[in-house]
Backbone as CSV, one residue per row, in Angstrom:
resi,resn,N_x,N_y,N_z,CA_x,CA_y,CA_z,C_x,C_y,C_z
1,UNK,58.509,50.544,-18.020,57.350,50.282,-19.032,57.295,49.386,-19.128
2,UNK,58.031,48.339,-19.043,57.946,46.560,-19.347,56.804,46.321,-18.085
3,UNK,57.199,46.604,-16.903,56.509,45.944,-15.905,54.886,46.346,-16.072
4,UNK,54.899,47.702,-16.581,53.190,48.085,-16.652,52.167,47.230,-17.787
5,UNK,53.256,47.077,-18.661,52.750,46.027,-19.965,52.771,44.910,-19.668
6,UNK,53.308,44.348,-18.625,52.761,42.736,-18.123,51.594,42.646,-17.275
7,UNK,51.646,44.136,-16.533,50.596,44.182,-15.743,49.071,43.986,-16.134
8,UNK,49.360,45.161,-17.449,48.030,45.056,-18.076,47.642,43.997,-19.021
9,UNK,48.841,43.254,-19.269,48.476,41.845,-20.053,47.836,40.832,-19.096
10,UNK,48.065,40.943,-17.947,47.798,39.860,-16.881,46.310,40.711,-16.334
11,UNK,46.256,41.593,-16.617,44.946,42.254,-15.858,43.988,41.825,-17.168
12,UNK,44.096,41.836,-18.733,43.523,41.647,-19.390,43.115,40.104,-19.178
13,UNK,43.868,39.056,-19.153,43.734,37.878,-18.952,42.879,37.666,-17.897
14,UNK,43.158,38.240,-16.880,42.127,38.065,-15.514,40.770,38.195,-16.202
15,UNK,40.539,39.423,-16.766,39.233,39.987,-16.872,38.466,38.806,-17.858
16,UNK,38.970,37.998,-19.104,38.900,37.226,-19.658,38.346,35.863,-18.975
17,UNK,39.518,35.719,-17.861,38.870,34.267,-17.183,37.704,34.342,-16.051
18,UNK,37.660,35.767,-15.663,36.161,35.970,-14.998,35.056,35.939,-15.689
19,UNK,35.090,36.502,-17.211,33.966,36.184,-18.166,33.626,35.016,-18.471
20,UNK,34.635,33.674,-18.498,34.649,32.251,-18.658,34.024,31.501,-17.732
21,UNK,34.850,32.126,-16.770,34.249,31.448,-15.110,32.621,31.634,-14.888
22,UNK,32.227,33.158,-15.311,30.845,33.256,-14.862,29.877,32.468,-15.662
23,UNK,30.210,32.442,-16.979,29.664,31.332,-17.882,29.151,29.832,-17.700
24,UNK,30.325,29.431,-17.098,30.775,27.927,-16.413,29.851,27.903,-15.202
25,UNK,29.988,28.855,-14.192,29.272,28.662,-13.299,27.765,28.849,-13.337
26,UNK,27.342,29.748,-14.053,25.707,29.702,-14.673,25.398,28.346,-14.984
27,UNK,25.991,27.785,-16.121,25.236,26.897,-16.673,25.577,25.452,-15.775
28,UNK,26.413,25.117,-14.656,26.006,24.313,-13.817,25.216,24.470,-12.185
29,UNK,24.666,25.692,-12.351,23.986,26.063,-11.118,22.264,25.327,-10.918
30,UNK,22.242,25.462,-9.658,20.673,24.712,-9.396,19.901,25.782,-9.120
31,UNK,20.331,26.909,-8.374,19.888,27.942,-7.864,19.990,29.586,-8.579
32,UNK,18.299,29.986,-8.502,18.775,31.821,-9.082,19.393,32.362,-8.363
33,UNK,19.597,32.428,-7.539,20.193,33.722,-7.235,22.110,33.101,-7.248
34,UNK,22.457,31.743,-7.270,23.914,31.726,-8.180,24.030,32.007,-9.459
35,UNK,22.742,31.746,-10.398,22.639,32.239,-12.021,22.945,33.953,-12.022
36,UNK,21.944,34.367,-10.837,22.162,35.873,-11.072,22.998,36.587,-10.352
37,UNK,24.338,35.827,-9.732,25.475,36.519,-9.125,26.337,36.277,-10.966
38,UNK,26.039,34.863,-11.194,27.614,34.293,-12.308,26.992,35.752,-13.517
39,UNK,25.405,36.141,-13.718,25.115,37.033,-14.788,25.878,38.449,-14.382
40,UNK,25.756,38.532,-12.878,25.979,39.847,-12.926,27.697,40.315,-13.029
41,UNK,28.935,38.791,-12.476,29.925,38.833,-12.792,30.070,38.692,-14.414
42,UNK,29.364,38.174,-14.963,29.430,38.332,-16.711,29.508,39.943,-17.189
43,UNK,28.539,40.238,-16.533,28.457,41.834,-16.678,29.645,42.449,-16.512
44,UNK,29.808,42.725,-15.764,30.930,43.263,-15.262,32.504,43.009,-15.844
45,UNK,32.452,41.585,-15.881,33.903,41.591,-16.575,33.715,41.830,-17.826
46,UNK,32.329,41.533,-18.677,32.728,41.930,-19.996,32.391,43.539,-20.084
47,UNK,32.253,44.280,-19.352,32.354,45.522,-19.436,33.757,45.880,-19.033
48,UNK,34.732,45.192,-18.622,36.055,45.465,-17.817,36.498,44.869,-19.453
49,UNK,36.385,44.304,-19.821,36.958,43.205,-20.855,37.110,44.397,-22.417
50,UNK,35.998,45.375,-22.275,35.508,46.023,-23.420,36.328,47.356,-22.956
51,UNK,36.594,47.935,-21.966,37.275,48.814,-21.507,38.842,48.813,-22.026
52,UNK,39.167,47.571,-21.714,40.627,46.816,-21.888,40.723,46.924,-23.710
53,UNK,39.636,46.673,-24.370,39.702,46.769,-26.051,39.661,48.252,-26.599
54,UNK,38.983,49.175,-25.989,38.533,49.885,-26.487,39.349,50.982,-26.729
55,UNK,39.481,51.868,-27.710,40.333,53.274,-27.498,39.305,54.276,-26.324
56,UNK,40.173,55.549,-26.509,39.587,56.141,-25.858,38.498,57.199,-25.950
57,UNK,37.596,56.634,-27.050,37.026,57.682,-27.372,35.418,57.542,-26.659
58,UNK,34.520,58.567,-27.290,33.819,58.883,-26.011,32.491,57.750,-26.463
59,UNK,32.458,57.570,-27.807,31.018,56.731,-28.287,31.225,55.490,-27.390
60,UNK,32.615,54.695,-27.704,32.822,53.576,-27.347,32.788,53.594,-25.712
61,UNK,32.851,54.523,-24.714,32.269,54.677,-23.557,31.131,54.651,-22.979
62,UNK,30.361,55.593,-23.948,28.841,55.500,-24.035,28.015,54.377,-24.435
63,UNK,28.700,53.510,-25.430,28.071,52.326,-25.282,28.316,51.143,-24.550
64,UNK,29.292,51.178,-23.642,29.527,50.504,-22.440,28.360,50.891,-21.389
65,UNK,28.437,51.973,-21.059,27.895,52.420,-20.073,25.892,51.981,-20.650
66,UNK,25.509,52.402,-21.830,24.344,52.083,-22.305,24.023,50.453,-22.032
67,UNK,24.854,49.848,-22.256,25.151,48.289,-22.035,24.989,47.493,-20.493
68,UNK,26.083,48.413,-19.819,25.415,48.285,-18.588,24.308,48.573,-17.666
69,UNK,23.662,49.651,-18.103,22.323,50.139,-17.348,21.504,49.229,-17.731
70,UNK,21.292,48.601,-19.113,20.132,47.733,-19.709,20.427,46.630,-19.043
71,UNK,21.869,46.021,-18.852,22.077,44.927,-18.127,21.710,44.877,-16.607
72,UNK,21.800,45.959,-15.985,21.422,45.956,-14.862,20.006,46.292,-14.415
73,UNK,19.313,46.652,-15.715,17.594,46.609,-15.664,17.370,45.058,-15.281
74,UNK,17.792,44.349,-16.611,17.104,42.996,-16.638,18.064,42.176,-15.367
75,UNK,18.800,42.131,-14.570,19.302,41.497,-13.498,18.489,41.915,-12.461
76,UNK,18.002,43.262,-12.170,17.129,43.525,-11.314,15.926,43.092,-11.333
77,UNK,15.239,42.524,-12.361,13.985,41.922,-12.895,14.272,40.428,-12.455
78,UNK,15.650,39.915,-13.071,16.111,38.510,-12.589,16.032,38.314,-10.802
79,UNK,16.245,39.214,-10.355,16.429,39.072,-8.914,15.423,39.355,-7.928
80,UNK,14.084,39.821,-8.611,12.968,39.952,-8.540,12.291,38.783,-8.221
81,UNK,12.524,38.127,-9.385,11.893,37.013,-10.029,12.488,35.609,-9.059
82,UNK,13.800,35.709,-8.823,14.131,34.835,-7.718,13.690,34.874,-6.259
83,UNK,12.580,35.671,-5.810,12.496,36.110,-4.690,11.294,34.977,-4.677
84,UNK,10.630,34.860,-6.067,9.264,34.240,-5.715,10.063,32.826,-6.266
85,UNK,9.564,31.713,-5.526,9.566,30.486,-6.154,8.924,29.310,-6.673
86,UNK,7.534,30.189,-6.725,6.457,29.466,-7.562,6.333,29.327,-8.845
87,UNK,6.204,28.597,-9.571,6.434,28.342,-11.235,5.122,28.527,-11.708
88,UNK,4.133,28.281,-11.289,3.022,28.140,-11.708,1.975,29.653,-11.948
89,UNK,2.435,30.358,-11.182,2.166,31.839,-11.713,2.396,32.662,-12.965
90,UNK,1.519,32.747,-13.822,2.105,33.518,-14.847,2.531,34.576,-15.157
91,UNK,2.454,35.226,-13.877,3.056,36.469,-13.662,4.306,36.612,-13.426
92,UNK,4.933,35.821,-12.938,6.186,35.184,-12.531,7.339,34.809,-13.994
93,UNK,6.372,33.957,-14.547,6.926,33.690,-16.144,6.959,34.832,-17.139
94,UNK,6.011,35.757,-16.732,6.114,36.449,-17.632,7.351,37.605,-17.565
95,UNK,7.476,37.844,-15.996,8.389,38.325,-15.641,9.666,37.956,-16.211
96,UNK,10.213,36.714,-15.941,11.390,36.270,-16.218,11.166,36.266,-17.583
97,UNK,10.418,36.023,-18.982,10.158,36.063,-19.926,10.972,37.746,-20.159
98,UNK,10.649,38.552,-19.704,10.803,40.043,-20.000,12.282,40.578,-19.816
99,UNK,12.437,39.722,-18.467,13.997,40.134,-18.023,15.084,39.279,-18.873
100,UNK,14.573,38.018,-19.481,15.721,37.444,-20.246,15.689,37.878,-21.309
101,UNK,14.457,38.450,-21.964,14.168,38.855,-23.331,14.919,40.452,-23.281
102,UNK,14.930,41.381,-22.576,16.055,42.518,-22.433,17.552,41.973,-22.239
103,UNK,17.736,41.144,-21.763,19.177,40.864,-21.361,20.056,40.391,-22.752
104,UNK,19.125,39.604,-23.273,19.641,38.980,-24.779,19.485,39.999,-25.679
105,UNK,18.781,41.099,-25.931,18.245,41.922,-26.966,17.578,41.363,-27.942
106,UNK,16.698,40.298,-27.378,15.818,39.982,-28.642,14.198,41.118,-28.646
107,UNK,13.610,40.998,-29.703,12.259,41.496,-30.248,11.257,41.462,-28.931
108,UNK,10.776,42.358,-28.285,10.791,43.895,-28.812,11.805,44.638,-27.814
109,UNK,12.738,43.965,-27.426,14.058,44.747,-27.032,15.000,44.819,-27.285
110,UNK,15.308,44.980,-28.554,16.223,44.769,-29.375,16.926,45.841,-29.539
111,UNK,16.202,47.197,-29.448,16.853,48.544,-30.136,18.320,48.769,-29.424
112,UNK,18.347,48.561,-28.170,19.664,48.927,-27.312,20.912,47.995,-27.778
113,UNK,20.234,46.814,-28.314,21.397,46.015,-28.871,21.772,46.657,-30.100
114,UNK,21.018,47.232,-30.828,21.601,47.364,-32.186,22.316,48.745,-31.921
115,UNK,22.091,49.723,-31.015,22.693,51.175,-30.843,24.438,50.701,-30.488
116,UNK,24.164,49.726,-29.052,25.222,49.476,-28.836,26.370,48.646,-29.719
117,UNK,25.818,47.901,-30.488,26.843,46.977,-31.617,27.059,47.719,-32.346
118,UNK,26.366,48.901,-32.731,27.272,49.844,-33.781,27.992,50.695,-33.221
119,UNK,27.989,50.974,-31.884,29.110,51.931,-31.062,29.905,51.485,-30.548
120,UNK,29.742,50.222,-30.703,31.442,49.098,-30.156,32.566,48.945,-31.294
121,UNK,33.942,48.756,-31.059,34.300,48.366,-32.297,34.247,47.068,-32.660
122,UNK,34.962,46.668,-33.346,34.793,45.256,-34.147,35.141,43.921,-32.953
123,UNK,36.077,44.144,-32.266,36.092,42.538,-31.312,35.252,43.045,-30.328
124,UNK,34.766,44.311,-29.993,34.025,44.263,-28.799,32.437,43.797,-29.333
125,UNK,32.242,44.314,-30.425,31.004,43.586,-31.302,30.621,42.231,-31.054
126,UNK,31.978,41.760,-31.419,32.090,40.131,-31.878,31.895,39.464,-30.784
127,UNK,32.178,39.610,-29.469,32.397,39.590,-28.230,30.610,39.339,-27.593
128,UNK,30.120,40.680,-28.203,28.896,40.920,-27.480,27.630,39.973,-28.289
129,UNK,27.765,39.761,-29.597,26.904,39.050,-30.465,27.216,37.681,-30.163
130,UNK,28.272,37.147,-29.621,28.966,35.599,-29.587,28.849,35.447,-28.147
131,UNK,29.220,35.578,-27.099,29.759,35.431,-25.981,28.618,35.639,-24.723
132,UNK,28.503,36.944,-24.959,26.962,37.459,-24.091,25.854,36.742,-24.722
133,UNK,25.549,36.137,-24.870,24.429,35.398,-25.630,23.920,34.080,-25.078
134,UNK,25.465,33.463,-24.535,25.155,32.401,-24.366,24.417,31.847,-22.904
135,UNK,24.414,32.783,-21.764,23.701,32.811,-20.637,22.132,33.019,-20.915
136,UNK,21.965,33.873,-21.717,20.710,34.146,-21.654,19.945,32.978,-22.632
137,UNK,20.483,32.743,-23.542,20.215,31.196,-24.299,19.621,30.372,-23.243
138,UNK,20.644,30.212,-22.413,20.569,29.131,-21.479,19.000,29.606,-20.497
139,UNK,18.702,30.488,-20.077,17.757,30.977,-19.302,16.210,30.879,-20.129
140,UNK,16.669,31.204,-21.505,15.750,30.829,-22.464,14.945,29.627,-22.528
141,UNK,16.044,28.522,-22.332,15.502,27.095,-22.299,15.115,26.845,-21.273
142,UNK,14.770,27.491,-20.027,14.349,27.224,-19.023,12.802,27.668,-19.088
143,UNK,12.528,28.357,-19.991,11.146,29.129,-20.189,10.012,28.140,-20.757
144,UNK,8.745,28.131,-21.030,7.680,27.322,-20.907,8.089,27.293,-22.594
145,UNK,8.022,26.052,-22.962,8.632,25.986,-24.669,7.453,26.653,-25.961
146,UNK,6.188,26.678,-25.491,5.235,27.838,-26.275,5.751,29.372,-26.474
147,UNK,6.354,29.678,-25.357,6.729,31.112,-25.190,7.948,31.343,-25.979
148,UNK,8.692,30.565,-25.704,10.218,30.681,-26.627,9.869,30.571,-27.872
149,UNK,9.092,29.636,-28.318,8.708,29.544,-29.619,8.076,30.708,-30.242
150,UNK,7.288,31.095,-29.717,6.433,32.562,-30.107,7.390,33.348,-30.264
151,UNK,8.195,33.909,-29.129,9.218,34.832,-29.593,10.498,34.630,-30.354
152,UNK,10.694,33.454,-30.912,11.682,32.793,-31.765,11.037,33.276,-32.935
153,UNK,9.883,33.092,-33.266,9.462,33.553,-34.756,9.466,34.668,-34.728
154,UNK,8.942,35.481,-33.685,8.999,37.000,-33.597,10.363,37.561,-34.194
155,UNK,11.430,37.058,-33.274,12.645,37.500,-33.699,12.725,37.302,-35.246
156,UNK,12.627,36.119,-35.620,13.124,35.679,-37.231,12.286,37.023,-38.078
157,UNK,11.186,37.194,-37.994,10.163,38.026,-38.669,10.737,39.430,-38.538
158,UNK,10.944,40.268,-37.169,11.403,41.385,-37.702,12.692,41.644,-37.840
159,UNK,13.421,40.841,-37.203,15.555,40.611,-37.606,15.625,40.843,-38.976
160,UNK,14.386,39.625,-40.119,14.763,39.724,-41.266,13.998,40.928,-42.072
161,UNK,13.063,41.285,-41.366,12.225,42.552,-42.354,12.896,44.181,-41.980
162,UNK,13.905,44.059,-40.572,14.151,44.953,-40.479,15.832,45.479,-41.507
163,UNK,16.623,44.018,-41.330,17.374,44.443,-42.543,17.275,44.907,-43.967
164,UNK,16.376,44.740,-44.320,15.995,45.657,-45.636,16.026,47.021,-45.859
165,UNK,15.708,47.586,-44.570,16.016,48.855,-44.541,16.985,49.418,-43.840
166,UNK,18.123,49.075,-43.883,19.266,49.712,-43.358,20.471,49.315,-44.294
167,UNK,21.053,50.524,-44.148,22.445,50.430,-45.087,23.612,50.629,-44.669
168,UNK,23.945,50.476,-43.247,24.992,50.335,-42.608,25.531,49.257,-42.379
169,UNK,26.729,48.357,-42.555,27.228,47.290,-42.398,26.840,46.660,-40.618
170,UNK,27.443,47.459,-39.829,27.399,47.284,-38.531,25.820,46.595,-38.137
171,UNK,24.935,47.702,-38.625,23.518,47.633,-38.067,22.825,46.471,-38.964
172,UNK,23.244,45.898,-39.873,22.910,44.708,-40.469,23.332,43.512,-39.986
173,UNK,24.660,43.727,-39.527,25.070,42.557,-38.666,24.612,42.204,-37.216
174,UNK,23.999,43.805,-36.379,23.110,43.507,-35.335,21.801,42.878,-35.425
175,UNK,21.333,43.139,-36.351,19.790,42.930,-37.243,20.411,41.263,-37.405
176,UNK,21.198,40.835,-38.206,21.203,39.773,-38.589,21.647,38.623,-37.081
177,UNK,22.378,39.227,-36.106,22.217,38.425,-35.022,20.651,38.182,-33.950
178,UNK,19.861,39.042,-34.115,18.852,39.249,-33.668,17.862,38.318,-34.767
179,UNK,17.997,38.089,-35.504,17.030,37.390,-36.462,17.716,35.821,-36.215
180,UNK,18.979,35.595,-36.227,19.679,33.960,-36.240,19.219,33.923,-34.780
181,UNK,18.923,34.739,-33.636,18.690,34.131,-32.159,17.398,33.287,-32.254
182,UNK,16.493,33.862,-33.023,15.553,33.194,-33.341,15.482,31.555,-33.667
183,UNK,16.792,31.735,-34.460,16.981,30.253,-35.135,17.402,29.399,-33.934
184,UNK,18.139,29.903,-33.237,18.765,29.487,-32.048,17.943,28.424,-30.983
185,UNK,16.885,29.066,-31.003,16.135,28.319,-29.943,14.756,27.803,-30.830
């Protein structure tokens, strides 16, 4: 029994180390492929950390699956973007913007974020709101300034107005994260 507890603790630490290393690797990479690989390692290690944190309830597992599916779609869009290296085409810039907005859970792609946040336990939701925003915010900084500014304004307005209609505390926390994300940019 003691050996099993030691292995579970070591496994939990390993997952967290991969989560931190993927963030560091993405922040210092010069290639879109390395960035994409770091984002994928981050997604998988975050799902593993959530599986380590949660109980055996179905709702928590459903939230992890929703998170993984949305992140996979956004990562596929980023991978398609990385196959084009020409920066001046507006199509590629829009494609990258949609992928990053989907990945971070910003307006107009914020509904999955609110739903996943409501289904996660407190520690998992705190990780989702904080650490999982670092890499997409870094990717947003590579976008055109006017585009990032426009989406920041939309985020602030929609996130703030949506908070008035809600009564659940966790939904208010998720919408506050959406609104405050605009201020970070």
